[in-house]
mmJSON file of the N, C-alpha and C atoms, coordinates in Angstrom:
{"data_MODEL":{"atom_site":{
"group_PDB":["ATOM","ATOM","ATOM","ATOM","ATOM","ATOM","ATOM","ATOM","ATOM","ATOM","ATOM","ATOM","ATOM","ATOM","ATOM","ATOM","ATOM","ATOM","ATOM","ATOM","ATOM","ATOM","ATOM","ATOM","ATOM","ATOM","ATOM","ATOM","ATOM","ATOM","ATOM","ATOM","ATOM","ATOM","ATOM","ATOM","ATOM","ATOM","ATOM","ATOM","ATOM","ATOM","ATOM","ATOM","ATOM","ATOM","ATOM","ATOM","ATOM","ATOM","ATOM","ATOM","ATOM","ATOM","ATOM","ATOM","ATOM","ATOM","ATOM","ATOM","ATOM","ATOM","ATOM","ATOM","ATOM","ATOM","ATOM","ATOM","ATOM","ATOM","ATOM","ATOM","ATOM","ATOM","ATOM","ATOM","ATOM","ATOM","ATOM","ATOM","ATOM","ATOM","ATOM","ATOM","ATOM","ATOM","ATOM","ATOM","ATOM","ATOM","ATOM","ATOM","ATOM","ATOM","ATOM","ATOM","ATOM","ATOM","ATOM","ATOM","ATOM","ATOM","ATOM","ATOM","ATOM","ATOM","ATOM","ATOM","ATOM","ATOM","ATOM","ATOM","ATOM","ATOM","ATOM","ATOM","ATOM","ATOM","ATOM","ATOM","ATOM","ATOM","ATOM","ATOM","ATOM","ATOM","ATOM","ATOM","ATOM","ATOM","ATOM","ATOM","ATOM","ATOM","ATOM","ATOM","ATOM","ATOM","ATOM","ATOM","ATOM","ATOM","ATOM","ATOM","ATOM","ATOM","ATOM","ATOM","ATOM","ATOM","ATOM","ATOM","ATOM","ATOM","ATOM","ATOM","ATOM","ATOM","ATOM","ATOM","ATOM","ATOM","ATOM","ATOM","ATOM","ATOM","ATOM","ATOM","ATOM","ATOM","ATOM","ATOM","ATOM","ATOM","ATOM","ATOM","ATOM","ATOM","ATOM","ATOM","ATOM","ATOM","ATOM","ATOM","ATOM","ATOM","ATOM","ATOM","ATOM","ATOM","ATOM","ATOM","ATOM","ATOM","ATOM","ATOM","ATOM","ATOM","ATOM","ATOM","ATOM","ATOM","ATOM","ATOM","ATOM","ATOM","ATOM","ATOM","ATOM","ATOM","ATOM","ATOM","ATOM","ATOM","ATOM","ATOM","ATOM","ATOM","ATOM","ATOM","ATOM","ATOM","ATOM","ATOM","ATOM","ATOM","ATOM","ATOM"],
"id":[1,2,3,4,5,6,7,8,9,10,11,12,13,14,15,16,17,18,19,20,21,22,23,24,25,26,27,28,29,30,31,32,33,34,35,36,37,38,39,40,41,42,43,44,45,46,47,48,49,50,51,52,53,54,55,56,57,58,59,60,61,62,63,64,65,66,67,68,69,70,71,72,73,74,75,76,77,78,79,80,81,82,83,84,85,86,87,88,89,90,91,92,93,94,95,96,97,98,99,100,101,102,103,104,105,106,107,108,109,110,111,112,113,114,115,116,117,118,119,120,121,122,123,124,125,126,127,128,129,130,131,132,133,134,135,136,137,138,139,140,141,142,143,144,145,146,147,148,149,150,151,152,153,154,155,156,157,158,159,160,161,162,163,164,165,166,167,168,169,170,171,172,173,174,175,176,177,178,179,180,181,182,183,184,185,186,187,188,189,190,191,192,193,194,195,196,197,198,199,200,201,202,203,204,205,206,207,208,209,210,211,212,213,214,215,216,217,218,219,220,221,222,223,224,225,226,227,228],
"type_symbol":["N","C","C","N","C","C","N","C","C","N","C","C","N","C","C","N","C","C","N","C","C","N","C","C","N","C","C","N","C","C","N","C","C","N","C","C","N","C","C","N","C","C","N","C","C","N","C","C","N","C","C","N","C","C","N","C","C","N","C","C","N","C","C","N","C","C","N","C","C","N","C","C","N","C","C","N","C","C","N","C","C","N","C","C","N","C","C","N","C","C","N","C","C","N","C","C","N","C","C","N","C","C","N","C","C","N","C","C","N","C","C","N","C","C","N","C","C","N","C","C","N","C","C","N","C","C","N","C","C","N","C","C","N","C","C","N","C","C","N","C","C","N","C","C","N","C","C","N","C","C","N","C","C","N","C","C","N","C","C","N","C","C","N","C","C","N","C","C","N","C","C","N","C","C","N","C","C","N","C","C","N","C","C","N","C","C","N","C","C","N","C","C","N","C","C","N","C","C","N","C","C","N","C","C","N","C","C","N","C","C","N","C","C","N","C","C","N","C","C","N","C","C","N","C","C","N","C","C"],
"label_atom_id":["N","CA","C","N","CA","C","N","CA","C","N","CA","C","N","CA","C","N","CA","C","N","CA","C","N","CA","C","N","CA","C","N","CA","C","N","CA","C","N","CA","C","N","CA","C","N","CA","C","N","CA","C","N","CA","C","N","CA","C","N","CA","C","N","CA","C","N","CA","C","N","CA","C","N","CA","C","N","CA","C","N","CA","C","N","CA","C","N","CA","C","N","CA","C","N","CA","C","N","CA","C","N","CA","C","N","CA","C","N","CA","C","N","CA","C","N","CA","C","N","CA","C","N","CA","C","N","CA","C","N","CA","C","N","CA","C","N","CA","C","N","CA","C","N","CA","C","N","CA","C","N","CA","C","N","CA","C","N","CA","C","N","CA","C","N","CA","C","N","CA","C","N","CA","C","N","CA","C","N","CA","C","N","CA","C","N","CA","C","N","CA","C","N","CA","C","N","CA","C","N","CA","C","N","CA","C","N","CA","C","N","CA","C","N","CA","C","N","CA","C","N","CA","C","N","CA","C","N","CA","C","N","CA","C","N","CA","C","N","CA","C","N","CA","C","N","CA","C","N","CA","C","N","CA","C","N","CA","C","N","CA","C","N","CA","C"],
"label_alt_id":[null,null,null,null,null,null,null,null,null,null,null,null,null,null,null,null,null,null,null,null,null,null,null,null,null,null,null,null,null,null,null,null,null,null,null,null,null,null,null,null,null,null,null,null,null,null,null,null,null,null,null,null,null,null,null,null,null,null,null,null,null,null,null,null,null,null,null,null,null,null,null,null,null,null,null,null,null,null,null,null,null,null,null,null,null,null,null,null,null,null,null,null,null,null,null,null,null,null,null,null,null,null,null,null,null,null,null,null,null,null,null,null,null,null,null,null,null,null,null,null,null,null,null,null,null,null,null,null,null,null,null,null,null,null,null,null,null,null,null,null,null,null,null,null,null,null,null,null,null,null,null,null,null,null,null,null,null,null,null,null,null,null,null,null,null,null,null,null,null,null,null,null,null,null,null,null,null,null,null,null,null,null,null,null,null,null,null,null,null,null,null,null,null,null,null,null,null,null,null,null,null,null,null,null,null,null,null,null,null,null,null,null,null,null,null,null,null,null,null,null,null,null,null,null,null,null,null,null],
"label_comp_id":["MET","MET","MET","PRO","PRO","PRO","ARG","ARG","ARG","GLN","GLN","GLN","SER","SER","SER","ILE","ILE","ILE","THR","THR","THR","LEU","LEU","LEU","THR","THR","THR","THR","THR","THR","GLY","GLY","GLY","ASN","ASN","ASN","ASP","ASP","ASP","THR","THR","THR","TRP","TRP","TRP","LEU","LEU","LEU","LYS","LYS","LYS","GLU","GLU","GLU","GLN","GLN","GLN","VAL","VAL","VAL","GLU","GLU","GLU","ASN","ASN","ASN","VAL","VAL","VAL","GLY","GLY","GLY","ASP","ASP","ASP","TYR","TYR","TYR","ALA","ALA","ALA","ASN","ASN","ASN","LYS","LYS","LYS","SER","SER","SER","GLU","GLU","GLU","LEU","LEU","LEU","VAL","VAL","VAL","ASN","ASN","ASN","ASP","ASP","ASP","LEU","LEU","LEU","ILE","ILE","ILE","ARG","ARG","ARG","SER","SER","SER","ALA","ALA","ALA","ARG","ARG","ARG","ARG","ARG","ARG","ALA","ALA","ALA","GLU","GLU","GLU","ALA","ALA","ALA","ILE","ILE","ILE","ASN","ASN","ASN","ALA","ALA","ALA","LYS","LYS","LYS","LEU","LEU","LEU","THR","THR","THR","VAL","VAL","VAL","ALA","ALA","ALA","GLU","GLU","GLU","GLN","GLN","GLN","SER","SER","SER","GLY","GLY","GLY","PHE","PHE","PHE","VAL","VAL","VAL","GLU","GLU","GLU","GLN","GLN","GLN","SER","SER","SER","ALA","ALA","ALA","ASP","ASP","ASP","GLU","GLU","GLU","MET","MET","MET","LEU","LEU","LEU","THR","THR","THR","GLU","GLU","GLU","PHE","PHE","PHE","LYS","LYS","LYS","SER","SER","SER","GLU","GLU","GLU","LEU","LEU","LEU","LYS","LYS","LYS","ARG","ARG","ARG"],
"label_asym_id":["A","A","A","A","A","A","A","A","A","A","A","A","A","A","A","A","A","A","A","A","A","A","A","A","A","A","A","A","A","A","A","A","A","A","A","A","A","A","A","A","A","A","A","A","A","A","A","A","A","A","A","A","A","A","A","A","A","A","A","A","A","A","A","A","A","A","A","A","A","A","A","A","A","A","A","A","A","A","A","A","A","A","A","A","A","A","A","A","A","A","A","A","A","A","A","A","A","A","A","A","A","A","A","A","A","A","A","A","A","A","A","A","A","A","A","A","A","A","A","A","A","A","A","A","A","A","A","A","A","A","A","A","A","A","A","A","A","A","A","A","A","A","A","A","A","A","A","A","A","A","A","A","A","A","A","A","A","A","A","A","A","A","A","A","A","A","A","A","A","A","A","A","A","A","A","A","A","A","A","A","A","A","A","A","A","A","A","A","A","A","A","A","A","A","A","A","A","A","A","A","A","A","A","A","A","A","A","A","A","A","A","A","A","A","A","A","A","A","A","A","A","A","A","A","A","A","A","A"],
"label_entity_id":["1","1","1","1","1","1","1","1","1","1","1","1","1","1","1","1","1","1","1","1","1","1","1","1","1","1","1","1","1","1","1","1","1","1","1","1","1","1","1","1","1","1","1","1","1","1","1","1","1","1","1","1","1","1","1","1","1","1","1","1","1","1","1","1","1","1","1","1","1","1","1","1","1","1","1","1","1","1","1","1","1","1","1","1","1","1","1","1","1","1","1","1","1","1","1","1","1","1","1","1","1","1","1","1","1","1","1","1","1","1","1","1","1","1","1","1","1","1","1","1","1","1","1","1","1","1","1","1","1","1","1","1","1","1","1","1","1","1","1","1","1","1","1","1","1","1","1","1","1","1","1","1","1","1","1","1","1","1","1","1","1","1","1","1","1","1","1","1","1","1","1","1","1","1","1","1","1","1","1","1","1","1","1","1","1","1","1","1","1","1","1","1","1","1","1","1","1","1","1","1","1","1","1","1","1","1","1","1","1","1","1","1","1","1","1","1","1","1","1","1","1","1","1","1","1","1","1","1"],
"label_seq_id":[1,1,1,2,2,2,3,3,3,4,4,4,5,5,5,6,6,6,7,7,7,8,8,8,9,9,9,10,10,10,11,11,11,12,12,12,13,13,13,14,14,14,15,15,15,16,16,16,17,17,17,18,18,18,19,19,19,20,20,20,21,21,21,22,22,22,23,23,23,24,24,24,25,25,25,26,26,26,27,27,27,28,28,28,29,29,29,30,30,30,31,31,31,32,32,32,33,33,33,34,34,34,35,35,35,36,36,36,37,37,37,38,38,38,39,39,39,40,40,40,41,41,41,42,42,42,43,43,43,44,44,44,45,45,45,46,46,46,47,47,47,48,48,48,49,49,49,50,50,50,51,51,51,52,52,52,53,53,53,54,54,54,55,55,55,56,56,56,57,57,57,58,58,58,59,59,59,60,60,60,61,61,61,62,62,62,63,63,63,64,64,64,65,65,65,66,66,66,67,67,67,68,68,68,69,69,69,70,70,70,71,71,71,72,72,72,73,73,73,74,74,74,75,75,75,76,76,76],
"pdbx_PDB_ins_code":[null,null,null,null,null,null,null,null,null,null,null,null,null,null,null,null,null,null,null,null,null,null,null,null,null,null,null,null,null,null,null,null,null,null,null,null,null,null,null,null,null,null,null,null,null,null,null,null,null,null,null,null,null,null,null,null,null,null,null,null,null,null,null,null,null,null,null,null,null,null,null,null,null,null,null,null,null,null,null,null,null,null,null,null,null,null,null,null,null,null,null,null,null,null,null,null,null,null,null,null,null,null,null,null,null,null,null,null,null,null,null,null,null,null,null,null,null,null,null,null,null,null,null,null,null,null,null,null,null,null,null,null,null,null,null,null,null,null,null,null,null,null,null,null,null,null,null,null,null,null,null,null,null,null,null,null,null,null,null,null,null,null,null,null,null,null,null,null,null,null,null,null,null,null,null,null,null,null,null,null,null,null,null,null,null,null,null,null,null,null,null,null,null,null,null,null,null,null,null,null,null,null,null,null,null,null,null,null,null,null,null,null,null,null,null,null,null,null,null,null,null,null,null,null,null,null,null,null],
"Cartn_x":[-20.074,-18.636,-18.03,-17.003,-16.337,-15.647,-15.703,-15.008,-13.652,-12.662,-11.309,-10.712,-10.016,-9.316,-7.828,-7.188,-5.75,-5.056,-3.792,-2.981,-2.022,-1.993,-1.139,-0.031,1.075,2.098,1.559,2.132,1.688,1.833,2.946,3.18,2.159,1.823,0.834,-0.549,-0.897,-2.199,-2.292,-1.225,-1.195,-1.353,-0.651,-0.732,-2.154,-2.766,-4.139,-5.089,-4.974,-5.844,-5.665,-4.41,-4.141,-4.744,-4.64,-5.209,-6.716,-7.371,-8.829,-9.246,-8.587,-8.994,-8.561,-7.362,-6.812,-6.989,-6.866,-6.98,-8.449,-9.269,-10.706,-11.231,-10.399,-10.868,-11.622,-11.49,-12.084,-12.881,-13.981,-14.823,-14.261,-13.484,-12.924,-11.698,-11.03,-9.807,-10.082,-11.247,-11.571,-11.597,-12.206,-12.234,-10.818,-9.979,-8.601,-7.83,-7.96,-7.254,-7.719,-9.019,-9.519,-8.964,-8.863,-8.301,-6.82,-6.088,-4.673,-4.5,-5.365,-5.299,-5.624,-6.65,-6.977,-5.78,-5.12,-3.952,-2.821,-2.596,-1.546,-1.878,-3.142,-3.553,-3.404,-3.738,-3.598,-2.114,-1.252,0.189,0.725,0.24,0.65,0.254,-0.945,-1.41,-0.582,-0.276,0.539,1.934,2.518,3.852,3.857,2.795,2.706,2.651,1.883,1.807,3.153,3.852,5.177,6.148,6.066,6.938,6.671,5.406,5.038,5.56,5.402,5.872,7.39,8.098,9.566,9.993,9.316,9.705,9.256,8.381,7.878,8.908,9.911,10.888,10.44,9.24,8.697,9.396,9.827,10.547,11.957,12.849,14.231,14.604,13.758,14.038,13.604,14.352,13.929,12.877,12.222,11.222,11.864,13.08,13.784,14.094,14.491,14.778,13.511,12.395,11.122,10.698,10.862,10.49,11.338,12.629,13.524,13.122,12.824,12.401,11.083,10.141,8.853,9.022,9.832,10.055,10.726,11.671,12.349,11.383,10.427,9.448,8.487,8.21,7.327,7.959,9.277,9.989,10.035,9.771,9.866,8.732],
"Cartn_y":[9.808,9.832,10.734,11.473,12.308,11.443,11.889,11.194,11.854,11.062,11.568,10.915,11.679,11.133,11.124,9.987,9.892,9.294,9.603,9.039,8.037,6.833,5.766,5.455,4.98,4.45,3.158,2.744,1.51,0.325,0.275,-0.823,-0.864,0.298,0.335,-0.027,0.436,0.09,-1.409,-1.994,-3.437,-4.202,-3.76,-4.423,-4.355,-3.163,-3.017,-3.95,-3.983,-4.857,-6.317,-6.735,-8.125,-8.449,-7.513,-7.737,-7.921,-7.084,-7.158,-8.425,-8.718,-9.842,-11.196,-11.29,-12.592,-12.924,-11.938,-12.198,-12.303,-11.427,-11.521,-10.956,-10.276,-9.687,-8.375,-7.805,-6.505,-6.582,-5.847,-5.832,-4.912,-3.901,-2.958,-2.271,-1.496,-0.822,0.215,0.851,1.866,1.267,0.084,-0.582,-0.869,-1.339,-1.672,-0.417,0.652,1.897,2.425,2.4,2.846,1.992,0.671,-0.202,0.09,0.351,0.699,2.001,2.965,4.24,4.029,3.216,2.906,2.261,1.341,0.67,1.656,2.558,3.567,4.504,4.882,5.758,5.054,3.757,2.984,2.882,2.624,2.54,3.889,4.954,6.294,6.563,6.169,6.369,5.547,4.312,3.456,4.051,4.501,5.108,6.359,7.16,8.361,7.987,6.95,6.503,5.957,5.242,4.739,5.886,6.914,8.073,8.75,8.935,9.534,8.666,7.359,6.44,6.52,6.565,6.666,7.952,9.04,10.34,10.547,9.689,9.839,9.439,8.692,8.214,6.955,6.504,5.31,4.052,4.056,2.915,3.345,2.398,2.709,2.211,1.353,0.806,1.785,1.768,2.537,1.728,2.36,1.655,0.482,0.687,-0.394,-1.558,-1.253,-2.316,-3.085,-2.363,-3.022,-3.926,-3.435,-4.221,-5.479,-5.351,-6.506,-7.526,-7.055,-7.952,-8.642,-7.883,-8.436,-9.511,-9.235,-10.2,-11.457,-11.315,-12.495,-13.357,-12.73,-13.484,-14.231,-13.677,-14.347,-15.62,-15.644,-16.804,-17.975,-17.716,-18.791,-19.751],
"Cartn_z":[-7.187,-7.026,-8.091,-7.727,-8.726,-9.779,-11.003,-12.076,-12.276,-12.651,-12.826,-14.048,-14.83,-15.978,-15.659,-15.871,-15.614,-16.833,-16.965,-18.037,-17.411,-17.975,-17.45,-18.437,-17.909,-18.801,-19.4,-20.491,-21.135,-20.186,-19.473,-18.533,-17.411,-16.863,-15.785,-16.29,-17.49,-18.059,-18.309,-18.828,-19.074,-17.766,-16.737,-15.434,-14.883,-14.952,-14.465,-15.208,-16.531,-17.331,-16.943,-16.762,-16.383,-15.023,-14.084,-12.751,-12.83,-13.614,-13.728,-14.467,-15.574,-16.416,-15.871,-15.339,-14.946,-13.471,-12.61,-11.181,-10.788,-11.338,-11.122,-9.825,-9.051,-7.796,-8.016,-9.197,-9.486,-10.779,-10.83,-12.02,-13.097,-12.663,-13.63,-13.038,-13.874,-13.441,-12.356,-12.4,-11.384,-9.983,-9.849,-8.539,-8.054,-8.951,-8.584,-8.184,-8.951,-8.632,-7.278,-7.016,-5.713,-4.579,-4.79,-3.768,-3.548,-4.618,-4.488,-3.71,-3.972,-3.244,-1.772,-1.476,-0.069,0.624,-0.056,0.527,0.783,-0.153,0.02,1.175,1.294,2.394,3.737,3.776,5.003,5.388,4.416,4.682,5.168,4.567,4.983,6.433,6.813,8.192,9.176,8.805,9.67,9.829,8.723,8.792,9.656,9.57,10.407,11.884,12.217,13.612,14.093,13.219,13.591,13.841,13.026,13.198,14.537,14.869,16.161,17.296,17.177,18.224,18.378,17.248,17.311,18.002,17.696,18.233,19.669,20.176,21.535,22.583,22.149,23.105,23.818,23.515,24.16,23.672,22.415,21.862,21.489,21.535,21.196,19.814,19.222,17.9,16.812,15.713,14.547,13.792,12.83,12.022,11.28,10.777,10.071,11.004,12.22,13.192,13.554,13.71,14.014,12.863,11.644,10.479,10.378,10.601,10.568,11.628,12.822,13.903,13.539,13.008,12.629,11.555,10.543,9.47,9.98,10.912,11.447,12.26,12.951,13.722,12.802,11.626,10.68,10.123,10.043,9.468,10.434,11.693,12.701,12.586],
"occupancy":[1.0,1.0,1.0,1.0,1.0,1.0,1.0,1.0,1.0,1.0,1.0,1.0,1.0,1.0,1.0,1.0,1.0,1.0,1.0,1.0,1.0,1.0,1.0,1.0,1.0,1.0,1.0,1.0,1.0,1.0,1.0,1.0,1.0,1.0,1.0,1.0,1.0,1.0,1.0,1.0,1.0,1.0,1.0,1.0,1.0,1.0,1.0,1.0,1.0,1.0,1.0,1.0,1.0,1.0,1.0,1.0,1.0,1.0,1.0,1.0,1.0,1.0,1.0,1.0,1.0,1.0,1.0,1.0,1.0,1.0,1.0,1.0,1.0,1.0,1.0,1.0,1.0,1.0,1.0,1.0,1.0,1.0,1.0,1.0,1.0,1.0,1.0,1.0,1.0,1.0,1.0,1.0,1.0,1.0,1.0,1.0,1.0,1.0,1.0,1.0,1.0,1.0,1.0,1.0,1.0,1.0,1.0,1.0,1.0,1.0,1.0,1.0,1.0,1.0,1.0,1.0,1.0,1.0,1.0,1.0,1.0,1.0,1.0,1.0,1.0,1.0,1.0,1.0,1.0,1.0,1.0,1.0,1.0,1.0,1.0,1.0,1.0,1.0,1.0,1.0,1.0,1.0,1.0,1.0,1.0,1.0,1.0,1.0,1.0,1.0,1.0,1.0,1.0,1.0,1.0,1.0,1.0,1.0,1.0,1.0,1.0,1.0,1.0,1.0,1.0,1.0,1.0,1.0,1.0,1.0,1.0,1.0,1.0,1.0,1.0,1.0,1.0,1.0,1.0,1.0,1.0,1.0,1.0,1.0,1.0,1.0,1.0,1.0,1.0,1.0,1.0,1.0,1.0,1.0,1.0,1.0,1.0,1.0,1.0,1.0,1.0,1.0,1.0,1.0,1.0,1.0,1.0,1.0,1.0,1.0,1.0,1.0,1.0,1.0,1.0,1.0,1.0,1.0,1.0,1.0,1.0,1.0,1.0,1.0,1.0,1.0,1.0,1.0],
"B_iso_or_equiv":[0.0,0.0,0.0,0.0,0.0,0.0,0.0,0.0,0.0,0.0,0.0,0.0,0.0,0.0,0.0,0.0,0.0,0.0,0.0,0.0,0.0,0.0,0.0,0.0,0.0,0.0,0.0,0.0,0.0,0.0,0.0,0.0,0.0,0.0,0.0,0.0,0.0,0.0,0.0,0.0,0.0,0.0,0.0,0.0,0.0,0.0,0.0,0.0,0.0,0.0,0.0,0.0,0.0,0.0,0.0,0.0,0.0,0.0,0.0,0.0,0.0,0.0,0.0,0.0,0.0,0.0,0.0,0.0,0.0,0.0,0.0,0.0,0.0,0.0,0.0,0.0,0.0,0.0,0.0,0.0,0.0,0.0,0.0,0.0,0.0,0.0,0.0,0.0,0.0,0.0,0.0,0.0,0.0,0.0,0.0,0.0,0.0,0.0,0.0,0.0,0.0,0.0,0.0,0.0,0.0,0.0,0.0,0.0,0.0,0.0,0.0,0.0,0.0,0.0,0.0,0.0,0.0,0.0,0.0,0.0,0.0,0.0,0.0,0.0,0.0,0.0,0.0,0.0,0.0,0.0,0.0,0.0,0.0,0.0,0.0,0.0,0.0,0.0,0.0,0.0,0.0,0.0,0.0,0.0,0.0,0.0,0.0,0.0,0.0,0.0,0.0,0.0,0.0,0.0,0.0,0.0,0.0,0.0,0.0,0.0,0.0,0.0,0.0,0.0,0.0,0.0,0.0,0.0,0.0,0.0,0.0,0.0,0.0,0.0,0.0,0.0,0.0,0.0,0.0,0.0,0.0,0.0,0.0,0.0,0.0,0.0,0.0,0.0,0.0,0.0,0.0,0.0,0.0,0.0,0.0,0.0,0.0,0.0,0.0,0.0,0.0,0.0,0.0,0.0,0.0,0.0,0.0,0.0,0.0,0.0,0.0,0.0,0.0,0.0,0.0,0.0,0.0,0.0,0.0,0.0,0.0,0.0,0.0,0.0,0.0,0.0,0.0,0.0],
"pdbx_formal_charge":[null,null,null,null,null,null,null,null,null,null,null,null,null,null,null,null,null,null,null,null,null,null,null,null,null,null,null,null,null,null,null,null,null,null,null,null,null,null,null,null,null,null,null,null,null,null,null,null,null,null,null,null,null,null,null,null,null,null,null,null,null,null,null,null,null,null,null,null,null,null,null,null,null,null,null,null,null,null,null,null,null,null,null,null,null,null,null,null,null,null,null,null,null,null,null,null,null,null,null,null,null,null,null,null,null,null,null,null,null,null,null,null,null,null,null,null,null,null,null,null,null,null,null,null,null,null,null,null,null,null,null,null,null,null,null,null,null,null,null,null,null,null,null,null,null,null,null,null,null,null,null,null,null,null,null,null,null,null,null,null,null,null,null,null,null,null,null,null,null,null,null,null,null,null,null,null,null,null,null,null,null,null,null,null,null,null,null,null,null,null,null,null,null,null,null,null,null,null,null,null,null,null,null,null,null,null,null,null,null,null,null,null,null,null,null,null,null,null,null,null,null,null,null,null,null,null,null,null],
"auth_seq_id":[1,1,1,2,2,2,3,3,3,4,4,4,5,5,5,6,6,6,7,7,7,8,8,8,9,9,9,10,10,10,11,11,11,12,12,12,13,13,13,14,14,14,15,15,15,16,16,16,17,17,17,18,18,18,19,19,19,20,20,20,21,21,21,22,22,22,23,23,23,24,24,24,25,25,25,26,26,26,27,27,27,28,28,28,29,29,29,30,30,30,31,31,31,32,32,32,33,33,33,34,34,34,35,35,35,36,36,36,37,37,37,38,38,38,39,39,39,40,40,40,41,41,41,42,42,42,43,43,43,44,44,44,45,45,45,46,46,46,47,47,47,48,48,48,49,49,49,50,50,50,51,51,51,52,52,52,53,53,53,54,54,54,55,55,55,56,56,56,57,57,57,58,58,58,59,59,59,60,60,60,61,61,61,62,62,62,63,63,63,64,64,64,65,65,65,66,66,66,67,67,67,68,68,68,69,69,69,70,70,70,71,71,71,72,72,72,73,73,73,74,74,74,75,75,75,76,76,76],
"auth_comp_id":["MET","MET","MET","PRO","PRO","PRO","ARG","ARG","ARG","GLN","GLN","GLN","SER","SER","SER","ILE","ILE","ILE","THR","THR","THR","LEU","LEU","LEU","THR","THR","THR","THR","THR","THR","GLY","GLY","GLY","ASN","ASN","ASN","ASP","ASP","ASP","THR","THR","THR","TRP","TRP","TRP","LEU","LEU","LEU","LYS","LYS","LYS","GLU","GLU","GLU","GLN","GLN","GLN","VAL","VAL","VAL","GLU","GLU","GLU","ASN","ASN","ASN","VAL","VAL","VAL","GLY","GLY","GLY","ASP","ASP","ASP","TYR","TYR","TYR","ALA","ALA","ALA","ASN","ASN","ASN","LYS","LYS","LYS","SER","SER","SER","GLU","GLU","GLU","LEU","LEU","LEU","VAL","VAL","VAL","ASN","ASN","ASN","ASP","ASP","ASP","LEU","LEU","LEU","ILE","ILE","ILE","ARG","ARG","ARG","SER","SER","SER","ALA","ALA","ALA","ARG","ARG","ARG","ARG","ARG","ARG","ALA","ALA","ALA","GLU","GLU","GLU","ALA","ALA","ALA","ILE","ILE","ILE","ASN","ASN","ASN","ALA","ALA","ALA","LYS","LYS","LYS","LEU","LEU","LEU","THR","THR","THR","VAL","VAL","VAL","ALA","ALA","ALA","GLU","GLU","GLU","GLN","GLN","GLN","SER","SER","SER","GLY","GLY","GLY","PHE","PHE","PHE","VAL","VAL","VAL","GLU","GLU","GLU","GLN","GLN","GLN","SER","SER","SER","ALA","ALA","ALA","ASP","ASP","ASP","GLU","GLU","GLU","MET","MET","MET","LEU","LEU","LEU","THR","THR","THR","GLU","GLU","GLU","PHE","PHE","PHE","LYS","LYS","LYS","SER","SER","SER","GLU","GLU","GLU","LEU","LEU","LEU","LYS","LYS","LYS","ARG","ARG","ARG"],
"auth_asym_id":["A","A","A","A","A","A","A","A","A","A","A","A","A","A","A","A","A","A","A","A","A","A","A","A","A","A","A","A","A","A","A","A","A","A","A","A","A","A","A","A","A","A","A","A","A","A","A","A","A","A","A","A","A","A","A","A","A","A","A","A","A","A","A","A","A","A","A","A","A","A","A","A","A","A","A","A","A","A","A","A","A","A","A","A","A","A","A","A","A","A","A","A","A","A","A","A","A","A","A","A","A","A","A","A","A","A","A","A","A","A","A","A","A","A","A","A","A","A","A","A","A","A","A","A","A","A","A","A","A","A","A","A","A","A","A","A","A","A","A","A","A","A","A","A","A","A","A","A","A","A","A","A","A","A","A","A","A","A","A","A","A","A","A","A","A","A","A","A","A","A","A","A","A","A","A","A","A","A","A","A","A","A","A","A","A","A","A","A","A","A","A","A","A","A","A","A","A","A","A","A","A","A","A","A","A","A","A","A","A","A","A","A","A","A","A","A","A","A","A","A","A","A","A","A","A","A","A","A"],
"auth_atom_id":["N","CA","C","N","CA","C","N","CA","C","N","CA","C","N","CA","C","N","CA","C","N","CA","C","N","CA","C","N","CA","C","N","CA","C","N","CA","C","N","CA","C","N","CA","C","N","CA","C","N","CA","C","N","CA","C","N","CA","C","N","CA","C","N","CA","C","N","CA","C","N","CA","C","N","CA","C","N","CA","C","N","CA","C","N","CA","C","N","CA","C","N","CA","C","N","CA","C","N","CA","C","N","CA","C","N","CA","C","N","CA","C","N","CA","C","N","CA","C","N","CA","C","N","CA","C","N","CA","C","N","CA","C","N","CA","C","N","CA","C","N","CA","C","N","CA","C","N","CA","C","N","CA","C","N","CA","C","N","CA","C","N","CA","C","N","CA","C","N","CA","C","N","CA","C","N","CA","C","N","CA","C","N","CA","C","N","CA","C","N","CA","C","N","CA","C","N","CA","C","N","CA","C","N","CA","C","N","CA","C","N","CA","C","N","CA","C","N","CA","C","N","CA","C","N","CA","C","N","CA","C","N","CA","C","N","CA","C","N","CA","C","N","CA","C","N","CA","C","N","CA","C","N","CA","C","N","CA","C","N","CA","C","N","CA","C"],
"pdbx_PDB_model_num":[1,1,1,1,1,1,1,1,1,1,1,1,1,1,1,1,1,1,1,1,1,1,1,1,1,1,1,1,1,1,1,1,1,1,1,1,1,1,1,1,1,1,1,1,1,1,1,1,1,1,1,1,1,1,1,1,1,1,1,1,1,1,1,1,1,1,1,1,1,1,1,1,1,1,1,1,1,1,1,1,1,1,1,1,1,1,1,1,1,1,1,1,1,1,1,1,1,1,1,1,1,1,1,1,1,1,1,1,1,1,1,1,1,1,1,1,1,1,1,1,1,1,1,1,1,1,1,1,1,1,1,1,1,1,1,1,1,1,1,1,1,1,1,1,1,1,1,1,1,1,1,1,1,1,1,1,1,1,1,1,1,1,1,1,1,1,1,1,1,1,1,1,1,1,1,1,1,1,1,1,1,1,1,1,1,1,1,1,1,1,1,1,1,1,1,1,1,1,1,1,1,1,1,1,1,1,1,1,1,1,1,1,1,1,1,1,1,1,1,1,1,1,1,1,1,1,1,1]
}}}
């Protein structure tokens, strides 16, 4: 795997350390950062598909309207 050096703000570094040490889902910060990137990429792909769907004319709701409807259904 390629190695990468990044600079973090103090707050972000503290948050990463707390996630690794206290939550325990990750063995190290690298695993957590990779998971965060995967999540961001997945969200980006979903948003792109929603944009295509909105522009297709197949749906009349905007992304915000769909999200509001989805959230209201979760509360039921």
